C-alpha positions, -999 to 999 in steps of 0.1 A, spaced: -16 -81 -184 -48 -88 -163 -53 -63 -132 -75 -87 -118 -53 -117 -118 -50 -138 -88 -12 -127 -84 -14 -92 -96 -41 -88 -64 -19 -108 -40 13 -85 -49 -6 -50 -53 -24 -60 -19 9 -73 -2 26 -36 -15 -8 -19 -1 -7 -34 32 33 -23 36 24 12 25 -2 12 51 23 5 81 49 28 71 30 54 66 11 46 100 48 48 120 58 75 100 29 97 109 29 88 146 63 95 149 59 134 141 40 137 173 65 140 206 39 117 229 21 88 221 -13 110 240 -7 140 216 -14 111 181 -40 123 164 -51 92 154 -79 102 124 -52 115 108 -29 85 111 -59 69 99 -70 89 68 -32 91 57 -28 53 59 -57 43 41 -48 70 14 -17 58 10 -32 22 8 -53 34 -20 -21 56 -40 -4 19 -37 -32 0 -56 -35 26 -81 5 28 -84 6 -8 -89 -20 -5 -123 11 5 -142 25 -21 -134 46 -49 -109 81 -60 -115 66 -92 -93 43 -99 -121 50 -114 -155 32 -88 -179 26 -117 -210 15 -140 -183 2 -122 -158 16 -147 -129 45 -142 -102 81 -142 -119 
């Protein structure tokens, strides 16, 4: 599988963006008031989750055919 094929990059990017958004919402929801949200914690948690998502995608993406490296 070619990790840098345009299909893999697109699929991994979409997954990472979704993960970043989900993590940001989860971290923000732990505060009782919007004024008490620690935005540095939200940002750092979301970025870390995005990086971990990309690293996890290296293990394989079900949306990508492993033989051709193209979208299924």
